[in-house]
N, C-alpha and C positions, 0 to 999 in steps of 0.2 A: 930944377926938376927935369927940364928938357935934357940936360946933360946926363942926368941919372938914368933916364929912360933910354937914351942912346947907348949908354954903357951896358944897360941890362939887355938890350936887343942884341948887342955884339957878343955877349957872354955865351960860352959854349956849355951845353948841357950833355951830360952822359946819357946816351940813349939806351933804354932798356931793351935788350934783345928778347924776342919772343921765346917763351919756354919751349924746350924740346919735348916732343911727345914721349910719354912713358911707353916703353915697349916691353911686352912680356912674351917670352918664348915658352910655350906649353908643350910638354913632352909626355904623353901617356905611355906607360911601359908595363909589359908583362913578360918577365923572363928575358930581359935584354942585357944581361951581364956583359956579353961580348961586344956590344955596340954602343951602349949608352954613353960611355966616357968619350968616345969619338964624336958623338952628336953634340955633347956639351962643349967640347973643345972647339969644334968647328963653328958653332954658333957664337961662342964667346969671341972668336976671331972676327967673324963677319959682322956681329952686332955687339960691340964692346960695351955699349951703354944699356943694353937690355938686361932684364932680370930673367934668369932661367929657372923654370919650375918643372920638376919631374914628379909625376903622379904615378905611384906604384899601384898595380892592381893585383895584389896577392901573389907576387912573384915568389917562387920557391928557390931561386938562385941568389946571387949576390948583387942583384940590380940596385937595391937601396944603398948598400955600402959603396959600390962603385960610383954611383951618382953623387953621393955626398963627397967622396974623395975628389971628384971632378969639379966640385964647387957649386953644384946646383942646390937649390932649396927643394927638399924632398918631402912630399906629402903622400897620403894614401887614400884609396877608395876601396872599401871592402866588398861592395857589390860588384860581381864579376861582369865584365863587358865594357867595351870602349865607349858606348853611349853613356853609361853611368859615370865613367871617368870624365868625359867631356862636360857633362852636366855639372859635375862638381867643380871642375876647373873654371868654367864660365861664371859660376856663382861666387867662387872664392876670390878670384884674382881681379884686382882693380887696376886697369891700365887704359891707355888711349888707343894702342894698337896691339893686337894679339897675333902671334905667329904660332900656328898649330902644326906640329910635325911629329911623325912617328919616331920612336926611339930605336929604329933598326939600321940607321946609317945608310939608308938607300936614297935619301933626298939630299940635294945640293944646298948646303948652307950659304954658299957664296951668292946664290940667287936671291936670298932674303932681302938685302938692301934694295935691289932692283924692284922686287915685288912691293916693298913698302913705299918706295918713291912713286910707283905707279898708283898705288892706293891714294897717296896724298895729292899728287899733282892732278890726277883725274877725278878727285873727289868721289872715290868708290867706297863700297862697303865690304867687298870681298874680292880678293885676287887668288885664283886657283893656280897651283903649279901643274901645268900640263906636262906629263911625264914623257921624256924622250929617252928611251933606254940606251945605255952605254955599253951593255953587254947582253948577250942572249939569255944568260941566266937570270937577268933582272926580272923578266916576265916568264911565268910558266904559261905554256900554250893555252891551257884552260882558262887562266885568269885574263889573258889578252882577249880571247874570244868572248868571254863572259862580260868583260868591261865594254866591249864594242856593242854587244847586244843590248845590255842594260842602258847604255848611254843613248843608243838609237831609240829604244822604247821610251825613255824619259823625254827625249826631244819630241817624239811623236805625240806624247800625251800632254806635255806642259809647254812645248815650244822650244825652238832651237836656241840654245844659249851656251851649252857646255860640250866639250869634246872628251872630257875625262871626269865623269861624275864621281869616280871612286878614288880620286887622288886624296891622299892624307896630308898634303902640304898646302896650307892655306893661310892667308893673311886677312884679318878682319878688322873692321872699325869697332869702336866701343858701341856705337849705335846698333850694329848687327848683333854683337855678343849679348848685350843686355836686353835685347828685345826678342831673342830667339828661345822659344820654349822647347827644350830638348825632350823628346818623347821616346826616342829609340834606346835600346839597351846595348846593342852590339855594333858590329862593323857597318850596319846600315845607316849609321849616323851621317856619313858623307852624303848619302842620297837625300836625307832629310835636310841637310844644310843647303843643298842645291835647290830643292823644291821650295824651301822657305824664301830663297832669293827670287825665284821665278814667280811665285805667287804674289809677292809684294812689289814685283817689278823693280827690285833694288839694282843700283848700278854695280855691275861686276865685270871682271875681265879674267882672261886666262893668259899666262905667260909660260912659254916653254922653259922647262928646267931639266937638267940631266937627271937620269934615274939609274942608280947603280945596283949591282947585285949585293945581297947581304954579305957581311964579312963572315969569315969562317967561324963556326961555332954558334951563329945566330940562325934560328929556325923560324920559318913563317908560321903564324898561328891561323892563317886562313885555310879554309877547306873549300875547294872550287864549287862543289855541288851544294853543300849545306849552306854556306854563306851566300852563294849566288841565288839560291831559292829564297833565302831570308830577305835579301835585297829586293828581289822581284816581288815578294809578298808585301814588302814595305811600300813599293811604288804603287801597287794595286790599292793598298789601304789608304795611301795618301790621295790617290785619284778619287777614291770613293768619298773621302772626307772633304777634299778641296774642290772637287767638281761633281757633286752629287747629282745634279740635274742630268748631265751627260751619262753618268754611270747608270742611274736607274732608268733613264729613258732608253738606253741600249737594252737593258733587261726587259723593259716593257715592250720594245719593238720585237725582240726575239719571241716573247710569249705570245704576242699578237699574231705573228706569222705562224707559229705552231697551232694556235687556236683556229685561225682561218683555214689552215691546211686540213685540220681534223673536221671542221664544220662543213667544208665545201661538198664532200660526197653526201653527207647527211642532208644538206639543203637540196642538192640535185634530186635525190630520191624522194624527198618530200614534195618537190614541185612536180615530179613526174607521176608519183603514185598517191600523194596525199597522206603518207604515213611516215613515221619515224621509227624504222625497225632497229636502229642502233642507238638506243636511248643512253647507255653508258658513255658512248662517244660524244653525244650531244652535251651531256652533263659535264664531261671532262673539258670540252671546248669552251663551254660557258665559264667554268671555273678558271681556266687559264686566262680568258679575257678579263675576268674580274681581277685576277692577280696582276695583269698588265696595267690596268687602270690604277690599281693601288700603288704599283711600282712608280709610275709617272707622278702620281700625287705625292708620294713620299719624296721623290726627287725635288719637286717644287717647294715643299716645306723645308727640306734640309738645305736647299740652295739659299733660302732666306737666312737660315741659321748660320750657314757658312759665311755669308756676306757680313753678318754681324761680327763673327769671330775675326774675319780678315780686317775689318775696320778697327777692332780692338788691338790686333797685332800692329797695325800701322800707327795707331795712336801711341802705343808703347815705344815704337821705333822713333817717332817724331819727338817724344818726350826727352830723348837724349840729344845732347848738343853734337853737331857735326865735328868730326875729328879735325883738330887744328884750330878750333875757335876759342880754346881756353876754358 
């Protein structure tokens, strides 16, 4: 028996290597016939083990055919807007790591392995590709200024964490994707992704990646003013919904100042002469003060509701196993 145990102890066993994480490359596309094949080829070279998914959003050119010829799995989303496409992709695709990239060939596929390694080694939930332009044509002046203004505004409202909130090149953990409630319809989806990470204090990072000009024949779908205003509107809405106490307290403070400003002359006249000659002004001042109190009260109530929603988001996040644990 002792000899048998000794032989058993000396025997070599084949060690089972840990399973490699499943990687999905998600490419939302709208009329990207000129660039999508390059995107698929570049990511196949950079991430040979990944699955490539192209989601077409009602393209009127040959985007679907070109993507299929390049070897990608092609699906479609009929509701127009990048937010709708991302919502569909996050719901449909099952993977451990998600790489989200635009189909315009402006992002550097060779940076993807480094972004994924950072996500895994530092146990992060999102890695954002911080764009470093390689050509002047990569950024239109209006987009560059708008991105800086919106990034600065978001940092002031939600805290400093990102330098490029509008980057469309991101790597996510499964935890992030499956706990993220996509509410945006269009290009403001990047802002919503950033705010979600900030609100739940999720571990994130930014990595500098080259940013190139679009290839010839590819046209940007962004409108500087229209989409900039939509993104700014999204930040304000998210601020109202995620930080209602601050939002409604600010409104209450403004109404209080206006009310006091209107009431002061009326009060001085009353103390000097014992009469209220400007009754409409007094009524307006009182009404504004009532609105100020109601605004602060609404903020207190909504703050409690928001805290409950945040707890539910965090529970949904914690219900998913961390990336790399099997």
